[in-house]
PyMOL Python script that loads the backbone (N, CA, C, O; Angstrom):
from pymol import cmd

cmd.read_pdbstr("""\
ATOM      1  N   MET A   1       4.466   7.131  11.017  1.00  0.00           N
ATOM      2  CA  MET A   1       4.284   6.256   9.887  1.00  0.00           C
ATOM      3  C   MET A   1       4.204   4.824  10.385  1.00  0.00           C
ATOM      4  O   MET A   1       4.868   4.434  11.345  1.00  0.00           O
ATOM      5  N   LEU A   2       3.374   4.061   9.705  1.00  0.00           N
ATOM      6  CA  LEU A   2       3.191   2.650   9.995  1.00  0.00           C
ATOM      7  C   LEU A   2       3.470   1.871   8.719  1.00  0.00           C
ATOM      8  O   LEU A   2       2.931   2.204   7.664  1.00  0.00           O
ATOM      9  N   GLN A   3       4.298   0.849   8.798  1.00  0.00           N
ATOM     10  CA  GLN A   3       4.600   0.035   7.630  1.00  0.00           C
ATOM     11  C   GLN A   3       3.815  -1.259   7.715  1.00  0.00           C
ATOM     12  O   GLN A   3       3.852  -1.949   8.734  1.00  0.00           O
ATOM     13  N   VAL A   4       3.094  -1.593   6.633  1.00  0.00           N
ATOM     14  CA  VAL A   4       2.326  -2.830   6.591  1.00  0.00           C
ATOM     15  C   VAL A   4       2.948  -3.764   5.565  1.00  0.00           C
ATOM     16  O   VAL A   4       3.317  -3.343   4.468  1.00  0.00           O
ATOM     17  N   GLU A   5       3.061  -5.039   5.933  1.00  0.00           N
ATOM     18  CA  GLU A   5       3.741  -5.987   5.063  1.00  0.00           C
ATOM     19  C   GLU A   5       2.992  -7.299   4.911  1.00  0.00           C
ATOM     20  O   GLU A   5       3.577  -8.297   4.490  1.00  0.00           O
ATOM     21  N   SER A   6       1.711  -7.316   5.245  1.00  0.00           N
ATOM     22  CA  SER A   6       0.923  -8.539   5.089  1.00  0.00           C
ATOM     23  C   SER A   6      -0.506  -8.164   4.724  1.00  0.00           C
ATOM     24  O   SER A   6      -0.947  -7.033   4.933  1.00  0.00           O
ATOM     25  N   ILE A   7      -1.218  -9.142   4.171  1.00  0.00           N
ATOM     26  CA  ILE A   7      -2.626  -8.921   3.856  1.00  0.00           C
ATOM     27  C   ILE A   7      -3.385  -8.569   5.127  1.00  0.00           C
ATOM     28  O   ILE A   7      -4.217  -7.661   5.124  1.00  0.00           O
ATOM     29  N   GLN A   8      -3.108  -9.273   6.200  1.00  0.00           N
ATOM     30  CA  GLN A   8      -3.796  -9.008   7.464  1.00  0.00           C
ATOM     31  C   GLN A   8      -3.535  -7.586   7.947  1.00  0.00           C
ATOM     32  O   GLN A   8      -4.449  -6.919   8.432  1.00  0.00           O
ATOM     33  N   ALA A   9      -2.308  -7.122   7.820  1.00  0.00           N
ATOM     34  CA  ALA A   9      -1.997  -5.756   8.254  1.00  0.00           C
ATOM     35  C   ALA A   9      -2.759  -4.734   7.411  1.00  0.00           C
ATOM     36  O   ALA A   9      -3.269  -3.749   7.944  1.00  0.00           O
ATOM     37  N   ILE A  10      -2.838  -4.960   6.109  1.00  0.00           N
ATOM     38  CA  ILE A  10      -3.576  -4.027   5.255  1.00  0.00           C
ATOM     39  C   ILE A  10      -5.049  -4.010   5.633  1.00  0.00           C
ATOM     40  O   ILE A  10      -5.645  -2.939   5.749  1.00  0.00           O
ATOM     41  N   THR A  11      -5.639  -5.177   5.826  1.00  0.00           N
ATOM     42  CA  THR A  11      -7.057  -5.209   6.172  1.00  0.00           C
ATOM     43  C   THR A  11      -7.316  -4.643   7.566  1.00  0.00           C
ATOM     44  O   THR A  11      -8.438  -4.242   7.876  1.00  0.00           O
ATOM     45  N   ASN A  12      -6.289  -4.608   8.398  1.00  0.00           N
ATOM     46  CA  ASN A  12      -6.439  -4.076   9.757  1.00  0.00           C
ATOM     47  C   ASN A  12      -5.986  -2.621   9.905  1.00  0.00           C
ATOM     48  O   ASN A  12      -5.913  -2.115  11.025  1.00  0.00           O
ATOM     49  N   ILE A  13      -5.682  -1.940   8.794  1.00  0.00           N
ATOM     50  CA  ILE A  13      -5.251  -0.542   8.892  1.00  0.00           C
ATOM     51  C   ILE A  13      -6.178   0.280   9.792  1.00  0.00           C
ATOM     52  O   ILE A  13      -5.679   1.027  10.634  1.00  0.00           O
ATOM     53  N   PRO A  14      -7.499   0.177   9.651  1.00  0.00           N
ATOM     54  CA  PRO A  14      -8.361   1.013  10.501  1.00  0.00           C
ATOM     55  C   PRO A  14      -8.162   0.786  11.997  1.00  0.00           C
ATOM     56  O   PRO A  14      -8.319   1.716  12.788  1.00  0.00           O
ATOM     57  N   THR A  15      -7.819  -0.433  12.391  1.00  0.00           N
ATOM     58  CA  THR A  15      -7.623  -0.694  13.815  1.00  0.00           C
ATOM     59  C   THR A  15      -6.190  -0.446  14.264  1.00  0.00           C
ATOM     60  O   THR A  15      -5.932  -0.315  15.461  1.00  0.00           O
ATOM     61  N   LEU A  16      -5.253  -0.381  13.317  1.00  0.00           N
ATOM     62  CA  LEU A  16      -3.850  -0.137  13.662  1.00  0.00           C
ATOM     63  C   LEU A  16      -3.519   1.342  13.793  1.00  0.00           C
ATOM     64  O   LEU A  16      -2.594   1.714  14.516  1.00  0.00           O
ATOM     65  N   VAL A  17      -4.270   2.182  13.097  1.00  0.00           N
ATOM     66  CA  VAL A  17      -3.979   3.621  13.107  1.00  0.00           C
ATOM     67  C   VAL A  17      -4.261   4.187  14.497  1.00  0.00           C
ATOM     68  O   VAL A  17      -5.316   3.952  15.087  1.00  0.00           O
ATOM     69  N   ARG A  18      -3.294   4.932  14.994  1.00  0.00           N
ATOM     70  CA  ARG A  18      -3.396   5.588  16.301  1.00  0.00           C
ATOM     71  C   ARG A  18      -3.014   7.049  16.138  1.00  0.00           C
ATOM     72  O   ARG A  18      -2.490   7.446  15.098  1.00  0.00           O
ATOM     73  N   GLU A  19      -3.273   7.841  17.153  1.00  0.00           N
ATOM     74  CA  GLU A  19      -2.870   9.241  17.135  1.00  0.00           C
ATOM     75  C   GLU A  19      -1.368   9.310  16.845  1.00  0.00           C
ATOM     76  O   GLU A  19      -0.574   8.591  17.451  1.00  0.00           O
ATOM     77  N   GLY A  20      -1.000  10.172  15.923  1.00  0.00           N
ATOM     78  CA  GLY A  20       0.397  10.331  15.549  1.00  0.00           C
ATOM     79  C   GLY A  20       0.770   9.555  14.299  1.00  0.00           C
ATOM     80  O   GLY A  20       1.792   9.849  13.679  1.00  0.00           O
ATOM     81  N   VAL A  21      -0.034   8.571  13.913  1.00  0.00           N
ATOM     82  CA  VAL A  21       0.203   7.842  12.665  1.00  0.00           C
ATOM     83  C   VAL A  21      -0.548   8.588  11.573  1.00  0.00           C
ATOM     84  O   VAL A  21      -1.777   8.659  11.588  1.00  0.00           O
ATOM     85  N   ASP A  22       0.196   9.142  10.632  1.00  0.00           N
ATOM     86  CA  ASP A  22      -0.451   9.911   9.567  1.00  0.00           C
ATOM     87  C   ASP A  22      -0.171   9.353   8.187  1.00  0.00           C
ATOM     88  O   ASP A  22      -0.643   9.897   7.188  1.00  0.00           O
ATOM     89  N   CYS A  23       0.606   8.254   8.120  1.00  0.00           N
ATOM     90  CA  CYS A  23       0.963   7.693   6.830  1.00  0.00           C
ATOM     91  C   CYS A  23       1.175   6.189   6.968  1.00  0.00           C
ATOM     92  O   CYS A  23       1.785   5.717   7.927  1.00  0.00           O
ATOM     93  N   ILE A  24       0.664   5.455   5.998  1.00  0.00           N
ATOM     94  CA  ILE A  24       0.879   4.016   5.914  1.00  0.00           C
ATOM     95  C   ILE A  24       1.880   3.773   4.792  1.00  0.00           C
ATOM     96  O   ILE A  24       1.712   4.301   3.692  1.00  0.00           O
ATOM     97  N   SER A  25       2.909   2.990   5.049  1.00  0.00           N
ATOM     98  CA  SER A  25       3.931   2.680   4.060  1.00  0.00           C
ATOM     99  C   SER A  25       3.722   1.258   3.566  1.00  0.00           C
ATOM    100  O   SER A  25       3.513   0.328   4.345  1.00  0.00           O
ATOM    101  N   TRP A  26       3.786   1.117   2.224  1.00  0.00           N
ATOM    102  CA  TRP A  26       3.547  -0.191   1.649  1.00  0.00           C
ATOM    103  C   TRP A  26       4.181  -0.280   0.275  1.00  0.00           C
ATOM    104  O   TRP A  26       4.286   0.723  -0.432  1.00  0.00           O
ATOM    105  N   GLY A  27       4.601  -1.471  -0.106  1.00  0.00           N
ATOM    106  CA  GLY A  27       5.140  -1.719  -1.433  1.00  0.00           C
ATOM    107  C   GLY A  27       4.826  -3.138  -1.859  1.00  0.00           C
ATOM    108  O   GLY A  27       4.607  -3.997  -1.006  1.00  0.00           O
ATOM    109  N   PRO A  28       4.797  -3.408  -3.155  1.00  0.00           N
ATOM    110  CA  PRO A  28       4.377  -4.729  -3.622  1.00  0.00           C
ATOM    111  C   PRO A  28       5.288  -5.863  -3.175  1.00  0.00           C
ATOM    112  O   PRO A  28       4.808  -6.976  -2.963  1.00  0.00           O
ATOM    113  N   ALA A  29       6.563  -5.622  -3.026  1.00  0.00           N
ATOM    114  CA  ALA A  29       7.466  -6.691  -2.599  1.00  0.00           C
ATOM    115  C   ALA A  29       7.142  -7.149  -1.180  1.00  0.00           C
ATOM    116  O   ALA A  29       7.337  -8.316  -0.838  1.00  0.00           O
ATOM    117  N   ASP A  30       6.649  -6.231  -0.362  1.00  0.00           N
ATOM    118  CA  ASP A  30       6.297  -6.565   1.017  1.00  0.00           C
ATOM    119  C   ASP A  30       5.259  -7.675   1.091  1.00  0.00           C
ATOM    120  O   ASP A  30       5.309  -8.525   1.980  1.00  0.00           O
ATOM    121  N   LEU A  31       4.334  -7.663   0.164  1.00  0.00           N
ATOM    122  CA  LEU A  31       3.222  -8.598   0.226  1.00  0.00           C
ATOM    123  C   LEU A  31       3.415  -9.857  -0.605  1.00  0.00           C
ATOM    124  O   LEU A  31       2.593 -10.770  -0.525  1.00  0.00           O
ATOM    125  N   SER A  32       4.460  -9.931  -1.388  1.00  0.00           N
ATOM    126  CA  SER A  32       4.580 -11.033  -2.345  1.00  0.00           C
ATOM    127  C   SER A  32       4.493 -12.405  -1.672  1.00  0.00           C
ATOM    128  O   SER A  32       3.765 -13.274  -2.150  1.00  0.00           O
ATOM    129  N   LEU A  33       5.207 -12.609  -0.593  1.00  0.00           N
ATOM    130  CA  LEU A  33       5.169 -13.916   0.078  1.00  0.00           C
ATOM    131  C   LEU A  33       3.819 -14.176   0.723  1.00  0.00           C
ATOM    132  O   LEU A  33       3.298 -15.289   0.657  1.00  0.00           O
ATOM    133  N   ASP A  34       3.252 -13.150   1.347  1.00  0.00           N
ATOM    134  CA  ASP A  34       1.957 -13.332   2.000  1.00  0.00           C
ATOM    135  C   ASP A  34       0.856 -13.582   0.976  1.00  0.00           C
ATOM    136  O   ASP A  34      -0.047 -14.383   1.217  1.00  0.00           O
ATOM    137  N   ARG A  35       0.927 -12.904  -0.159  1.00  0.00           N
ATOM    138  CA  ARG A  35      -0.067 -13.134  -1.208  1.00  0.00           C
ATOM    139  C   ARG A  35       0.052 -14.558  -1.749  1.00  0.00           C
ATOM    140  O   ARG A  35      -0.960 -15.202  -2.028  1.00  0.00           O
ATOM    141  N   GLU A  36       1.271 -15.045  -1.898  1.00  0.00           N
ATOM    142  CA  GLU A  36       1.474 -16.426  -2.360  1.00  0.00           C
ATOM    143  C   GLU A  36       0.928 -17.430  -1.339  1.00  0.00           C
ATOM    144  O   GLU A  36       0.399 -18.476  -1.717  1.00  0.00           O
ATOM    145  N   ALA A  37       1.056 -17.117  -0.063  1.00  0.00           N
ATOM    146  CA  ALA A  37       0.569 -18.007   0.988  1.00  0.00           C
ATOM    147  C   ALA A  37      -0.955 -17.991   1.104  1.00  0.00           C
ATOM    148  O   ALA A  37      -1.546 -18.928   1.642  1.00  0.00           O
ATOM    149  N   HIS A  38      -1.590 -16.933   0.603  1.00  0.00           N
ATOM    150  CA  HIS A  38      -3.056 -16.802   0.683  1.00  0.00           C
ATOM    151  C   HIS A  38      -3.617 -16.479  -0.698  1.00  0.00           C
ATOM    152  O   HIS A  38      -4.192 -15.408  -0.892  1.00  0.00           O
ATOM    153  N   PRO A  39      -3.461 -17.385  -1.659  1.00  0.00           N
ATOM    154  CA  PRO A  39      -3.822 -17.080  -3.038  1.00  0.00           C
ATOM    155  C   PRO A  39      -5.308 -16.826  -3.279  1.00  0.00           C
ATOM    156  O   PRO A  39      -5.675 -16.257  -4.307  1.00  0.00           O
ATOM    157  N   HIS A  40      -6.160 -17.237  -2.355  1.00  0.00           N
ATOM    158  CA  HIS A  40      -7.601 -17.068  -2.559  1.00  0.00           C
ATOM    159  C   HIS A  40      -8.163 -15.834  -1.856  1.00  0.00           C
ATOM    160  O   HIS A  40      -9.362 -15.566  -1.929  1.00  0.00           O
ATOM    161  N   HIS A  41      -7.298 -15.088  -1.178  1.00  0.00           N
ATOM    162  CA  HIS A  41      -7.763 -13.858  -0.526  1.00  0.00           C
ATOM    163  C   HIS A  41      -8.121 -12.834  -1.599  1.00  0.00           C
ATOM    164  O   HIS A  41      -7.499 -12.799  -2.661  1.00  0.00           O
ATOM    165  N   ALA A  42      -9.113 -12.012  -1.324  1.00  0.00           N
ATOM    166  CA  ALA A  42      -9.621 -11.047  -2.307  1.00  0.00           C
ATOM    167  C   ALA A  42      -8.547 -10.105  -2.848  1.00  0.00           C
ATOM    168  O   ALA A  42      -8.625  -9.699  -4.007  1.00  0.00           O
ATOM    169  N   ILE A  43      -7.553  -9.749  -2.044  1.00  0.00           N
ATOM    170  CA  ILE A  43      -6.534  -8.814  -2.524  1.00  0.00           C
ATOM    171  C   ILE A  43      -5.232  -9.508  -2.905  1.00  0.00           C
ATOM    172  O   ILE A  43      -4.216  -8.846  -3.119  1.00  0.00           O
ATOM    173  N   ALA A  44      -5.255 -10.828  -2.990  1.00  0.00           N
ATOM    174  CA  ALA A  44      -4.038 -11.567  -3.337  1.00  0.00           C
ATOM    175  C   ALA A  44      -3.837 -11.692  -4.840  1.00  0.00           C
ATOM    176  O   ALA A  44      -2.761 -12.097  -5.281  1.00  0.00           O
ATOM    177  N   GLY A  45      -4.835 -11.359  -5.628  1.00  0.00           N
ATOM    178  CA  GLY A  45      -4.773 -11.600  -7.054  1.00  0.00           C
ATOM    179  C   GLY A  45      -3.758 -10.786  -7.823  1.00  0.00           C
ATOM    180  O   GLY A  45      -3.165 -11.287  -8.779  1.00  0.00           O
ATOM    181  N   SER A  46      -3.542  -9.542  -7.430  1.00  0.00           N
ATOM    182  CA  SER A  46      -2.605  -8.696  -8.172  1.00  0.00           C
ATOM    183  C   SER A  46      -2.111  -7.572  -7.288  1.00  0.00           C
ATOM    184  O   SER A  46      -2.735  -7.236  -6.281  1.00  0.00           O
ATOM    185  N   ASP A  47      -0.978  -6.988  -7.673  1.00  0.00           N
ATOM    186  CA  ASP A  47      -0.471  -5.819  -6.959  1.00  0.00           C
ATOM    187  C   ASP A  47      -1.490  -4.685  -6.996  1.00  0.00           C
ATOM    188  O   ASP A  47      -1.705  -4.003  -5.993  1.00  0.00           O
ATOM    189  N   ASP A  48      -2.117  -4.487  -8.156  1.00  0.00           N
ATOM    190  CA  ASP A  48      -3.079  -3.391  -8.284  1.00  0.00           C
ATOM    191  C   ASP A  48      -4.287  -3.597  -7.385  1.00  0.00           C
ATOM    192  O   ASP A  48      -4.771  -2.637  -6.784  1.00  0.00           O
ATOM    193  N   ALA A  49      -4.783  -4.816  -7.278  1.00  0.00           N
ATOM    194  CA  ALA A  49      -5.932  -5.078  -6.402  1.00  0.00           C
ATOM    195  C   ALA A  49      -5.573  -4.793  -4.947  1.00  0.00           C
ATOM    196  O   ALA A  49      -6.357  -4.186  -4.217  1.00  0.00           O
ATOM    197  N   ALA A  50      -4.396  -5.228  -4.532  1.00  0.00           N
ATOM    198  CA  ALA A  50      -3.953  -4.972  -3.160  1.00  0.00           C
ATOM    199  C   ALA A  50      -3.745  -3.482  -2.938  1.00  0.00           C
ATOM    200  O   ALA A  50      -4.106  -2.948  -1.890  1.00  0.00           O
ATOM    201  N   PHE A  51      -3.161  -2.812  -3.930  1.00  0.00           N
ATOM    202  CA  PHE A  51      -2.926  -1.378  -3.818  1.00  0.00           C
ATOM    203  C   PHE A  51      -4.236  -0.612  -3.706  1.00  0.00           C
ATOM    204  O   PHE A  51      -4.374   0.261  -2.849  1.00  0.00           O
ATOM    205  N   GLU A  52      -5.197  -0.930  -4.564  1.00  0.00           N
ATOM    206  CA  GLU A  52      -6.486  -0.238  -4.531  1.00  0.00           C
ATOM    207  C   GLU A  52      -7.165  -0.430  -3.180  1.00  0.00           C
ATOM    208  O   GLU A  52      -7.762   0.505  -2.645  1.00  0.00           O
ATOM    209  N   TYR A  53      -7.080  -1.622  -2.634  1.00  0.00           N
ATOM    210  CA  TYR A  53      -7.670  -1.875  -1.320  1.00  0.00           C
ATOM    211  C   TYR A  53      -6.941  -1.081  -0.239  1.00  0.00           C
ATOM    212  O   TYR A  53      -7.575  -0.499   0.642  1.00  0.00           O
ATOM    213  N   ALA A  54      -5.610  -1.056  -0.305  1.00  0.00           N
ATOM    214  CA  ALA A  54      -4.826  -0.309   0.681  1.00  0.00           C
ATOM    215  C   ALA A  54      -5.158   1.179   0.621  1.00  0.00           C
ATOM    216  O   ALA A  54      -5.261   1.829   1.661  1.00  0.00           O
ATOM    217  N   VAL A  55      -5.327   1.723  -0.578  1.00  0.00           N
ATOM    218  CA  VAL A  55      -5.712   3.131  -0.724  1.00  0.00           C
ATOM    219  C   VAL A  55      -7.049   3.376  -0.054  1.00  0.00           C
ATOM    220  O   VAL A  55      -7.208   4.343   0.691  1.00  0.00           O
ATOM    221  N   LYS A  56      -8.016   2.499  -0.318  1.00  0.00           N
ATOM    222  CA  LYS A  56      -9.348   2.681   0.251  1.00  0.00           C
ATOM    223  C   LYS A  56      -9.322   2.665   1.775  1.00  0.00           C
ATOM    224  O   LYS A  56      -9.874   3.559   2.415  1.00  0.00           O
ATOM    225  N   VAL A  57      -8.683   1.651   2.357  1.00  0.00           N
ATOM    226  CA  VAL A  57      -8.704   1.572   3.815  1.00  0.00           C
ATOM    227  C   VAL A  57      -7.877   2.690   4.446  1.00  0.00           C
ATOM    228  O   VAL A  57      -8.216   3.161   5.532  1.00  0.00           O
ATOM    229  N   ALA A  58      -6.805   3.122   3.794  1.00  0.00           N
ATOM    230  CA  ALA A  58      -6.020   4.252   4.316  1.00  0.00           C
ATOM    231  C   ALA A  58      -6.858   5.526   4.273  1.00  0.00           C
ATOM    232  O   ALA A  58      -6.898   6.279   5.246  1.00  0.00           O
ATOM    233  N   ASN A  59      -7.525   5.766   3.151  1.00  0.00           N
ATOM    234  CA  ASN A  59      -8.395   6.946   3.054  1.00  0.00           C
ATOM    235  C   ASN A  59      -9.494   6.902   4.102  1.00  0.00           C
ATOM    236  O   ASN A  59      -9.770   7.902   4.764  1.00  0.00           O
ATOM    237  N   ASP A  60     -10.121   5.743   4.250  1.00  0.00           N
ATOM    238  CA  ASP A  60     -11.194   5.600   5.241  1.00  0.00           C
ATOM    239  C   ASP A  60     -10.689   5.843   6.657  1.00  0.00           C
ATOM    240  O   ASP A  60     -11.428   6.330   7.513  1.00  0.00           O
ATOM    241  N   ALA A  61      -9.419   5.498   6.900  1.00  0.00           N
ATOM    242  CA  ALA A  61      -8.822   5.692   8.226  1.00  0.00           C
ATOM    243  C   ALA A  61      -8.264   7.102   8.412  1.00  0.00           C
ATOM    244  O   ALA A  61      -7.810   7.457   9.500  1.00  0.00           O
ATOM    245  N   GLY A  62      -8.301   7.911   7.336  1.00  0.00           N
ATOM    246  CA  GLY A  62      -7.836   9.292   7.434  1.00  0.00           C
ATOM    247  C   GLY A  62      -6.332   9.450   7.407  1.00  0.00           C
ATOM    248  O   GLY A  62      -5.800  10.420   7.948  1.00  0.00           O
ATOM    249  N   VAL A  63      -5.633   8.504   6.782  1.00  0.00           N
ATOM    250  CA  VAL A  63      -4.178   8.587   6.691  1.00  0.00           C
ATOM    251  C   VAL A  63      -3.738   8.546   5.232  1.00  0.00           C
ATOM    252  O   VAL A  63      -4.487   8.105   4.361  1.00  0.00           O
ATOM    253  N   LYS A  64      -2.539   9.001   4.978  1.00  0.00           N
ATOM    254  CA  LYS A  64      -1.941   8.986   3.638  1.00  0.00           C
ATOM    255  C   LYS A  64      -1.364   7.606   3.364  1.00  0.00           C
ATOM    256  O   LYS A  64      -1.069   6.844   4.285  1.00  0.00           O
ATOM    257  N   LEU A  65      -1.211   7.301   2.091  1.00  0.00           N
ATOM    258  CA  LEU A  65      -0.593   6.042   1.710  1.00  0.00           C
ATOM    259  C   LEU A  65       0.694   6.331   0.960  1.00  0.00           C
ATOM    260  O   LEU A  65       0.682   6.994  -0.077  1.00  0.00           O
ATOM    261  N   MET A  66       1.814   5.829   1.491  1.00  0.00           N
ATOM    262  CA  MET A  66       3.088   5.933   0.793  1.00  0.00           C
ATOM    263  C   MET A  66       3.340   4.606   0.098  1.00  0.00           C
ATOM    264  O   MET A  66       3.280   3.541   0.712  1.00  0.00           O
ATOM    265  N   PHE A  67       3.622   4.691  -1.188  1.00  0.00           N
ATOM    266  CA  PHE A  67       3.856   3.489  -1.976  1.00  0.00           C
ATOM    267  C   PHE A  67       5.288   3.499  -2.476  1.00  0.00           C
ATOM    268  O   PHE A  67       5.754   4.484  -3.049  1.00  0.00           O
ATOM    269  N   ARG A  68       5.982   2.387  -2.252  1.00  0.00           N
ATOM    270  CA  ARG A  68       7.361   2.269  -2.704  1.00  0.00           C
ATOM    271  C   ARG A  68       7.358   1.630  -4.094  1.00  0.00           C
ATOM    272  O   ARG A  68       7.485   0.414  -4.237  1.00  0.00           O
ATOM    273  N   ASN A  69       7.211   2.470  -5.104  1.00  0.00           N
ATOM    274  CA  ASN A  69       7.172   1.970  -6.473  1.00  0.00           C
ATOM    275  C   ASN A  69       8.561   1.934  -7.102  1.00  0.00           C
ATOM    276  O   ASN A  69       8.778   1.195  -8.062  1.00  0.00           O
ATOM    277  N   TYR A  70       9.484   2.698  -6.594  1.00  0.00           N
ATOM    278  CA  TYR A  70      10.886   2.755  -7.008  1.00  0.00           C
ATOM    279  C   TYR A  70      11.113   3.218  -8.442  1.00  0.00           C
ATOM    280  O   TYR A  70      12.193   3.730  -8.736  1.00  0.00           O
ATOM    281  N   ASP A  71      10.174   3.070  -9.324  1.00  0.00           N
ATOM    282  CA  ASP A  71      10.364   3.431 -10.730  1.00  0.00           C
ATOM    283  C   ASP A  71       9.604   4.714 -11.036  1.00  0.00           C
ATOM    284  O   ASP A  71       8.373   4.712 -11.028  1.00  0.00           O
ATOM    285  N   TRP A  72      10.304   5.799 -11.302  1.00  0.00           N
ATOM    286  CA  TRP A  72       9.653   7.092 -11.536  1.00  0.00           C
ATOM    287  C   TRP A  72       8.709   7.041 -12.736  1.00  0.00           C
ATOM    288  O   TRP A  72       7.809   7.874 -12.846  1.00  0.00           O
ATOM    289  N   LYS A  73       8.901   6.078 -13.634  1.00  0.00           N
ATOM    290  CA  LYS A  73       8.023   5.955 -14.799  1.00  0.00           C
ATOM    291  C   LYS A  73       6.614   5.519 -14.408  1.00  0.00           C
ATOM    292  O   LYS A  73       5.669   5.699 -15.176  1.00  0.00           O
ATOM    293  N   LEU A  74       6.475   4.945 -13.214  1.00  0.00           N
ATOM    294  CA  LEU A  74       5.170   4.494 -12.738  1.00  0.00           C
ATOM    295  C   LEU A  74       4.478   5.539 -11.857  1.00  0.00           C
ATOM    296  O   LEU A  74       3.391   5.290 -11.336  1.00  0.00           O
ATOM    297  N   ARG A  75       5.100   6.690 -11.694  1.00  0.00           N
ATOM    298  CA  ARG A  75       4.579   7.736 -10.807  1.00  0.00           C
ATOM    299  C   ARG A  75       3.110   8.066 -11.077  1.00  0.00           C
ATOM    300  O   ARG A  75       2.279   8.007 -10.171  1.00  0.00           O
ATOM    301  N   ASP A  76       2.799   8.409 -12.318  1.00  0.00           N
ATOM    302  CA  ASP A  76       1.431   8.830 -12.636  1.00  0.00           C
ATOM    303  C   ASP A  76       0.421   7.719 -12.385  1.00  0.00           C
ATOM    304  O   ASP A  76      -0.689   7.979 -11.920  1.00  0.00           O
ATOM    305  N   LYS A  77       0.799   6.492 -12.690  1.00  0.00           N
ATOM    306  CA  LYS A  77      -0.110   5.362 -12.459  1.00  0.00           C
ATOM    307  C   LYS A  77      -0.543   5.317 -11.002  1.00  0.00           C
ATOM    308  O   LYS A  77      -1.735   5.241 -10.704  1.00  0.00           O
ATOM    309  N   TYR A  78       0.434   5.364 -10.087  1.00  0.00           N
ATOM    310  CA  TYR A  78       0.102   5.224  -8.675  1.00  0.00           C
ATOM    311  C   TYR A  78      -0.522   6.484  -8.088  1.00  0.00           C
ATOM    312  O   TYR A  78      -1.346   6.390  -7.179  1.00  0.00           O
ATOM    313  N   LEU A  79      -0.153   7.647  -8.579  1.00  0.00           N
ATOM    314  CA  LEU A  79      -0.827   8.868  -8.142  1.00  0.00           C
ATOM    315  C   LEU A  79      -2.286   8.839  -8.584  1.00  0.00           C
ATOM    316  O   LEU A  79      -3.177   9.201  -7.816  1.00  0.00           O
ATOM    317  N   ASP A  80      -2.531   8.410  -9.821  1.00  0.00           N
ATOM    318  CA  ASP A  80      -3.900   8.309 -10.326  1.00  0.00           C
ATOM    319  C   ASP A  80      -4.719   7.286  -9.550  1.00  0.00           C
ATOM    320  O   ASP A  80      -5.933   7.434  -9.410  1.00  0.00           O
ATOM    321  N   MET A  81      -4.056   6.248  -9.045  1.00  0.00           N
ATOM    322  CA  MET A  81      -4.754   5.214  -8.277  1.00  0.00           C
ATOM    323  C   MET A  81      -4.979   5.631  -6.823  1.00  0.00           C
ATOM    324  O   MET A  81      -5.700   4.953  -6.092  1.00  0.00           O
ATOM    325  N   GLY A  82      -4.365   6.747  -6.397  1.00  0.00           N
ATOM    326  CA  GLY A  82      -4.655   7.243  -5.057  1.00  0.00           C
ATOM    327  C   GLY A  82      -3.501   7.347  -4.094  1.00  0.00           C
ATOM    328  O   GLY A  82      -3.704   7.740  -2.946  1.00  0.00           O
ATOM    329  N   ALA A  83      -2.285   7.009  -4.516  1.00  0.00           N
ATOM    330  CA  ALA A  83      -1.141   7.180  -3.618  1.00  0.00           C
ATOM    331  C   ALA A  83      -0.953   8.657  -3.344  1.00  0.00           C
ATOM    332  O   ALA A  83      -1.197   9.490  -4.217  1.00  0.00           O
ATOM    333  N   THR A  84      -0.528   8.983  -2.160  1.00  0.00           N
ATOM    334  CA  THR A  84      -0.289  10.385  -1.816  1.00  0.00           C
ATOM    335  C   THR A  84       1.177  10.681  -1.584  1.00  0.00           C
ATOM    336  O   THR A  84       1.584  11.843  -1.609  1.00  0.00           O
ATOM    337  N   VAL A  85       1.978   9.653  -1.358  1.00  0.00           N
ATOM    338  CA  VAL A  85       3.416   9.799  -1.175  1.00  0.00           C
ATOM    339  C   VAL A  85       4.066   8.646  -1.940  1.00  0.00           C
ATOM    340  O   VAL A  85       3.618   7.503  -1.841  1.00  0.00           O
ATOM    341  N   LEU A  86       5.121   8.942  -2.701  1.00  0.00           N
ATOM    342  CA  LEU A  86       5.825   7.895  -3.440  1.00  0.00           C
ATOM    343  C   LEU A  86       7.293   7.864  -3.029  1.00  0.00           C
ATOM    344  O   LEU A  86       7.912   8.904  -2.806  1.00  0.00           O
ATOM    345  N   LEU A  87       7.824   6.682  -2.935  1.00  0.00           N
ATOM    346  CA  LEU A  87       9.253   6.486  -2.712  1.00  0.00           C
ATOM    347  C   LEU A  87       9.778   5.864  -3.994  1.00  0.00           C
ATOM    348  O   LEU A  87       9.428   4.733  -4.331  1.00  0.00           O
ATOM    349  N   GLU A  88      10.619   6.603  -4.708  1.00  0.00           N
ATOM    350  CA  GLU A  88      11.108   6.124  -5.995  1.00  0.00           C
ATOM    351  C   GLU A  88      12.549   6.519  -6.199  1.00  0.00           C
ATOM    352  O   GLU A  88      13.061   7.429  -5.547  1.00  0.00           O
ATOM    353  N   LEU A  89      13.193   5.828  -7.109  1.00  0.00           N
ATOM    354  CA  LEU A  89      14.563   6.175  -7.484  1.00  0.00           C
ATOM    355  C   LEU A  89      14.527   7.401  -8.401  1.00  0.00           C
ATOM    356  O   LEU A  89      13.570   7.569  -9.157  1.00  0.00           O
ATOM    357  N   PRO A  90      15.535   8.244  -8.350  1.00  0.00           N
ATOM    358  CA  PRO A  90      15.541   9.427  -9.218  1.00  0.00           C
ATOM    359  C   PRO A  90      15.709   9.045 -10.683  1.00  0.00           C
ATOM    360  O   PRO A  90      16.204   7.966 -11.007  1.00  0.00           O
ATOM    361  N   LYS A  91      15.293   9.939 -11.547  1.00  0.00           N
ATOM    362  CA  LYS A  91      15.492   9.728 -12.968  1.00  0.00           C
ATOM    363  C   LYS A  91      16.994   9.627 -13.239  1.00  0.00           C
ATOM    364  O   LYS A  91      17.792  10.342 -12.633  1.00  0.00           O
ATOM    365  N   SER A  92      17.365   8.742 -14.147  1.00  0.00           N
ATOM    366  CA  SER A  92      18.794   8.627 -14.455  1.00  0.00           C
ATOM    367  C   SER A  92      19.051   9.008 -15.894  1.00  0.00           C
ATOM    368  O   SER A  92      20.196   8.976 -16.346  1.00  0.00           O
TER     369      SER A  92
END
""", "prot")
cmd.dss("prot")
cmd.show_as("cartoon", "prot")
cmd.util.cbc("prot")
cmd.orient("prot")
């Protein structure tokens, strides 16, 4: 697994993936500071825009995308958007 925490890391997923890396880990909090520092970048506009881009580049690189959404109520949203692994808190 490879964890990405910046816009640059997300855009470089295809070059970062190596043999043995089968999953990219990412969550919206990871990018919040970097998105604020680069407000004009194409994927800085919203969590969903960054997520959709991360899904695309992960799929193109042949790896799964794990998204740390933490809220089980958002499960279907992120599965529908292309996440393949979710890290969430259990239902309470």
